[in-house]
N, CA, C and O atoms as CSV, one atom per row, in Angstrom:
chain,resi,resn,atom,element,x,y,z
A,1,MET,N,N,0.856,-1.168,-0.009
A,1,MET,CA,C,-0.015,0.002,0.000
A,1,MET,C,C,0.918,1.225,0.001
A,1,MET,O,O,1.970,1.227,0.640
A,2,LYS,N,N,0.504,2.242,-0.723
A,2,LYS,CA,C,1.244,3.505,-0.764
A,2,LYS,C,C,0.308,4.632,-0.338
A,2,LYS,O,O,-0.856,4.674,-0.737
A,3,ILE,N,N,0.830,5.537,0.472
A,3,ILE,CA,C,0.101,6.756,0.820
A,3,ILE,C,C,0.970,7.944,0.501
A,3,ILE,O,O,2.195,7.832,0.521
A,4,ASN,N,N,0.375,9.071,0.210
A,4,ASN,CA,C,1.111,10.299,-0.017
A,4,ASN,C,C,1.176,11.094,1.280
A,4,ASN,O,O,0.165,11.299,1.952
A,5,CYS,N,N,2.386,11.540,1.620
A,5,CYS,CA,C,2.559,12.352,2.797
A,5,CYS,C,C,1.757,13.648,2.636
A,5,CYS,O,O,1.830,14.305,1.597
A,6,LEU,N,N,1.010,14.003,3.648
A,6,LEU,CA,C,0.215,15.224,3.600
A,6,LEU,C,C,1.074,16.475,3.731
A,6,LEU,O,O,0.605,17.574,3.436
A,7,SER,N,N,2.295,16.330,4.158
A,7,SER,CA,C,3.193,17.480,4.318
A,7,SER,C,C,3.989,17.778,3.060
A,7,SER,O,O,4.069,18.930,2.631
A,8,CYS,N,N,4.583,16.738,2.460
A,8,CYS,CA,C,5.484,16.976,1.330
A,8,CYS,C,C,5.072,16.268,0.038
A,8,CYS,O,O,5.623,16.563,-1.023
A,9,GLY,N,N,4.113,15.341,0.107
A,9,GLY,CA,C,3.676,14.616,-1.076
A,9,GLY,C,C,4.454,13.358,-1.395
A,9,GLY,O,O,4.103,12.642,-2.333
A,10,HIS,N,N,5.502,13.070,-0.640
A,10,HIS,CA,C,6.289,11.882,-0.877
A,10,HIS,C,C,5.455,10.625,-0.728
A,10,HIS,O,O,4.597,10.553,0.152
A,11,LYS,N,N,5.692,9.640,-1.571
A,11,LYS,CA,C,4.958,8.393,-1.470
A,11,LYS,C,C,5.591,7.511,-0.386
A,11,LYS,O,O,6.764,7.147,-0.471
A,12,VAL,N,N,4.809,7.186,0.608
A,12,VAL,CA,C,5.271,6.337,1.721
A,12,VAL,C,C,4.737,4.925,1.426
A,12,VAL,O,O,3.530,4.723,1.295
A,13,GLU,N,N,5.649,3.965,1.325
A,13,GLU,CA,C,5.235,2.591,1.041
A,13,GLU,C,C,5.075,1.840,2.356
A,13,GLU,O,O,5.940,1.889,3.230
A,14,LEU,N,N,3.951,1.146,2.473
A,14,LEU,CA,C,3.654,0.361,3.658
A,14,LEU,C,C,3.478,-1.097,3.270
A,14,LEU,O,O,2.788,-1.400,2.297
A,15,ASP,N,N,4.091,-2.000,4.016
A,15,ASP,CA,C,3.949,-3.419,3.684
A,15,ASP,C,C,2.691,-4.021,4.254
A,15,ASP,O,O,1.871,-3.313,4.838
A,16,ASP,N,N,2.529,-5.308,4.097
A,16,ASP,CA,C,1.288,-6.004,4.522
A,16,ASP,C,C,1.013,-5.914,6.015
A,16,ASP,O,O,-0.125,-6.115,6.440
A,17,ALA,N,N,2.027,-5.616,6.821
A,17,ALA,CA,C,1.838,-5.508,8.256
A,17,ALA,C,C,0.888,-4.326,8.578
A,17,ALA,O,O,0.341,-4.280,9.680
A,18,TYR,N,N,0.690,-3.415,7.684
A,18,TYR,CA,C,-0.153,-2.261,7.879
A,18,TYR,C,C,-1.565,-2.465,7.286
A,18,TYR,O,O,-2.318,-1.497,7.176
A,19,ASP,N,N,-1.934,-3.689,6.907
A,19,ASP,CA,C,-3.256,-3.916,6.322
A,19,ASP,C,C,-4.381,-3.661,7.290
A,19,ASP,O,O,-5.442,-3.197,6.874
A,20,ASP,N,N,-4.196,-3.944,8.575
A,20,ASP,CA,C,-5.153,-3.615,9.618
A,20,ASP,C,C,-4.371,-2.915,10.731
A,20,ASP,O,O,-3.841,-3.555,11.639
A,21,PHE,N,N,-4.316,-1.594,10.637
A,21,PHE,CA,C,-3.398,-0.811,11.478
A,21,PHE,C,C,-4.055,0.498,11.873
A,21,PHE,O,O,-4.799,1.096,11.095
A,22,GLU,N,N,-3.772,0.932,13.086
A,22,GLU,CA,C,-4.192,2.266,13.518
A,22,GLU,C,C,-3.037,2.830,14.354
A,22,GLU,O,O,-2.708,2.280,15.405
A,23,GLY,N,N,-2.428,3.913,13.896
A,23,GLY,CA,C,-1.296,4.496,14.623
A,23,GLY,C,C,-0.519,5.467,13.756
A,23,GLY,O,O,-1.018,5.990,12.759
A,24,LEU,N,N,0.725,5.690,14.172
A,24,LEU,CA,C,1.577,6.686,13.540
A,24,LEU,C,C,2.516,6.088,12.512
A,24,LEU,O,O,3.041,4.989,12.692
A,25,VAL,N,N,2.719,6.828,11.430
A,25,VAL,CA,C,3.650,6.465,10.379
A,25,VAL,C,C,4.512,7.709,10.106
A,25,VAL,O,O,3.997,8.826,10.056
A,26,LYS,N,N,5.803,7.510,9.933
A,26,LYS,CA,C,6.713,8.646,9.696
A,26,LYS,C,C,7.132,8.702,8.242
A,26,LYS,O,O,7.509,7.688,7.655
A,27,CYS,N,N,7.064,9.897,7.661
A,27,CYS,CA,C,7.577,10.125,6.327
A,27,CYS,C,C,9.076,10.374,6.460
A,27,CYS,O,O,9.510,11.287,7.164
A,28,PHE,N,N,9.851,9.549,5.775
A,28,PHE,CA,C,11.312,9.703,5.881
A,28,PHE,C,C,11.860,10.800,4.996
A,28,PHE,O,O,13.033,11.157,5.110
A,29,ALA,N,N,11.025,11.348,4.103
A,29,ALA,CA,C,11.485,12.462,3.268
A,29,ALA,C,C,11.469,13.777,4.038
A,29,ALA,O,O,12.408,14.565,3.929
A,30,CYS,N,N,10.403,14.029,4.824
A,30,CYS,CA,C,10.290,15.323,5.522
A,30,CYS,C,C,10.133,15.189,7.034
A,30,CYS,O,O,10.042,16.203,7.725
A,31,THR,N,N,10.100,13.997,7.553
A,31,THR,CA,C,9.966,13.659,8.994
A,31,THR,C,C,8.583,13.923,9.576
A,31,THR,O,O,8.427,13.967,10.796
A,32,ALA,N,N,7.586,14.098,8.729
A,32,ALA,CA,C,6.237,14.311,9.248
A,32,ALA,C,C,5.702,13.031,9.857
A,32,ALA,O,O,5.990,11.934,9.377
A,33,LEU,N,N,4.917,13.178,10.925
A,33,LEU,CA,C,4.187,12.078,11.516
A,33,LEU,C,C,2.756,12.136,10.997
A,33,LEU,O,O,2.095,13.173,11.049
A,34,LEU,N,N,2.302,10.999,10.499
A,34,LEU,CA,C,0.935,10.872,10.014
A,34,LEU,C,C,0.218,9.820,10.839
A,34,LEU,O,O,0.746,8.736,11.087
A,35,GLU,N,N,-0.982,10.152,11.257
A,35,GLU,CA,C,-1.800,9.185,11.954
A,35,GLU,C,C,-2.712,8.514,10.927
A,35,GLU,O,O,-3.494,9.187,10.255
A,36,ILE,N,N,-2.613,7.196,10.807
A,36,ILE,CA,C,-3.419,6.525,9.781
A,36,ILE,C,C,-4.262,5.408,10.428
A,36,ILE,O,O,-3.980,4.912,11.519
A,37,LYS,N,N,-5.314,5.053,9.676
A,37,LYS,CA,C,-6.124,3.879,10.031
A,37,LYS,C,C,-6.394,3.122,8.746
A,37,LYS,O,O,-6.877,3.683,7.763
A,38,THR,N,N,-6.070,1.823,8.772
A,38,THR,CA,C,-6.347,0.979,7.596
A,38,THR,C,C,-7.173,-0.222,8.064
A,38,THR,O,O,-7.076,-0.665,9.208
A,39,GLU,N,N,-7.980,-0.723,7.147
A,39,GLU,CA,C,-8.778,-1.938,7.349
A,39,GLU,C,C,-8.730,-2.757,6.088
A,39,GLU,O,O,-9.006,-2.252,4.999
A,40,GLU,N,N,-8.377,-4.029,6.227
A,40,GLU,CA,C,-8.345,-4.957,5.102
A,40,GLU,C,C,-7.528,-4.422,3.922
A,40,GLU,O,O,-7.906,-4.603,2.764
A,41,GLY,N,N,-6.426,-3.773,4.221
A,41,GLY,CA,C,-5.534,-3.278,3.181
A,41,GLY,C,C,-5.966,-1.992,2.515
A,41,GLY,O,O,-5.373,-1.564,1.525
A,42,ARG,N,N,-7.006,-1.372,3.064
A,42,ARG,CA,C,-7.489,-0.078,2.497
A,42,ARG,C,C,-7.344,1.047,3.523
A,42,ARG,O,O,-7.627,0.879,4.709
A,43,LEU,N,N,-6.896,2.191,3.026
A,43,LEU,CA,C,-6.727,3.348,3.873
A,43,LEU,C,C,-8.103,3.931,4.227
A,43,LEU,O,O,-8.895,4.231,3.333
A,44,LYS,N,N,-8.382,4.087,5.499
A,44,LYS,CA,C,-9.639,4.663,5.949
A,44,LYS,C,C,-9.482,6.137,6.312
A,44,LYS,O,O,-10.295,6.963,5.900
A,45,THR,N,N,-8.445,6.474,7.078
A,45,THR,CA,C,-8.202,7.849,7.441
A,45,THR,C,C,-6.698,8.118,7.480
A,45,THR,O,O,-5.896,7.223,7.746
A,46,VAL,N,N,-6.340,9.370,7.208
A,46,VAL,CA,C,-4.978,9.831,7.362
A,46,VAL,C,C,-5.030,11.273,7.848
A,46,VAL,O,O,-5.798,12.091,7.342
A,47,ARG,N,N,-4.182,11.570,8.854
A,47,ARG,CA,C,-4.205,12.931,9.439
A,47,ARG,C,C,-2.757,13.324,9.730
A,47,ARG,O,O,-1.978,12.541,10.274
A,48,PHE,N,N,-2.418,14.567,9.351
A,48,PHE,CA,C,-1.098,15.100,9.656
A,48,PHE,C,C,-1.038,15.409,11.161
A,48,PHE,O,O,-1.928,16.067,11.699
A,49,VAL,N,N,0.040,14.919,11.847
A,49,VAL,CA,C,0.203,15.176,13.256
A,49,VAL,C,C,1.183,16.278,13.497
A,49,VAL,O,O,0.826,17.302,14.079
A,50,LYS,N,N,2.453,16.100,13.054
A,50,LYS,CA,C,3.471,17.137,13.227
A,50,LYS,C,C,4.727,16.776,12.490
A,50,LYS,O,O,4.898,15.631,12.069
A,51,LEU,N,N,5.614,17.739,12.326
A,51,LEU,CA,C,6.962,17.477,11.801
A,51,LEU,C,C,7.875,17.174,12.970
A,51,LEU,O,O,7.815,17.835,14.007
A,52,VAL,N,N,8.708,16.185,12.800
A,52,VAL,CA,C,9.672,15.799,13.838
A,52,VAL,C,C,11.038,16.276,13.385
A,52,VAL,O,O,11.498,15.873,12.317
A,53,PRO,N,N,11.710,17.131,14.170
A,53,PRO,CA,C,12.998,17.644,13.715
A,53,PRO,C,C,14.026,16.540,13.669
A,53,PRO,O,O,14.066,15.657,14.526
A,54,ARG,N,N,14.870,16.614,12.628
A,54,ARG,CA,C,16.009,15.702,12.539
A,54,ARG,C,C,17.039,16.151,13.573
A,54,ARG,O,O,17.181,17.354,13.795
A,55,PRO,N,N,17.745,15.252,14.197
A,55,PRO,CA,C,18.735,15.644,15.205
A,55,PRO,C,C,19.741,16.631,14.634
A,55,PRO,O,O,20.403,16.348,13.635
A,56,GLY,N,N,19.852,17.787,15.269
A,56,GLY,CA,C,20.804,18.809,14.830
A,56,GLY,C,C,20.335,19.660,13.683
A,56,GLY,O,O,21.010,20.630,13.337
A,57,ALA,N,N,19.211,19.347,13.074
A,57,ALA,CA,C,18.765,20.087,11.880
A,57,ALA,C,C,18.355,21.521,12.184
A,57,ALA,O,O,18.561,22.416,11.365
A,58,TRP,N,N,17.774,21.740,13.367
A,58,TRP,CA,C,17.277,23.051,13.698
A,58,TRP,C,C,18.092,23.732,14.792
A,58,TRP,O,O,17.696,24.775,15.312
A,59,GLY,N,N,19.198,23.156,15.129
A,59,GLY,CA,C,20.006,23.725,16.197
A,59,GLY,C,C,19.584,23.275,17.578
A,59,GLY,O,O,18.449,22.840,17.770
A,60,LYS,N,N,20.481,23.373,18.542
A,60,LYS,CA,C,20.195,22.809,19.864
A,60,LYS,C,C,19.160,23.601,20.638
A,60,LYS,O,O,18.540,23.061,21.555
A,61,ASP,N,N,18.951,24.884,20.293
A,61,ASP,CA,C,18.015,25.708,21.076
A,61,ASP,C,C,16.684,25.913,20.341
A,61,ASP,O,O,15.905,26.782,20.734
A,62,ALA,N,N,16.407,25.151,19.305
A,62,ALA,CA,C,15.191,25.302,18.557
A,62,ALA,C,C,13.993,24.859,19.373
A,62,ALA,O,O,14.026,23.814,20.024
A,63,ALA,N,N,12.954,25.644,19.338
A,63,ALA,CA,C,11.709,25.287,20.002
A,63,ALA,C,C,10.798,24.551,19.029
A,63,ALA,O,O,10.541,25.019,17.920
A,64,VAL,N,N,10.313,23.386,19.466
A,64,VAL,CA,C,9.454,22.588,18.598
A,64,VAL,C,C,8.117,22.386,19.288
A,64,VAL,O,O,7.229,21.737,18.735
């Protein structure tokens, strides 16, 4: 299954373990966290949660 990141549009590939899943998925292109729900291999909902800073990317004093 593939989903498009709501933050950057990158295609996130999910294997069969996500066919019946509810929880967080991370986009490795932009570090966004997406909350998804799937049933029987079909995407039911997807919601943008937040961007997760890469270590050191925003400096040690960056407020997130």
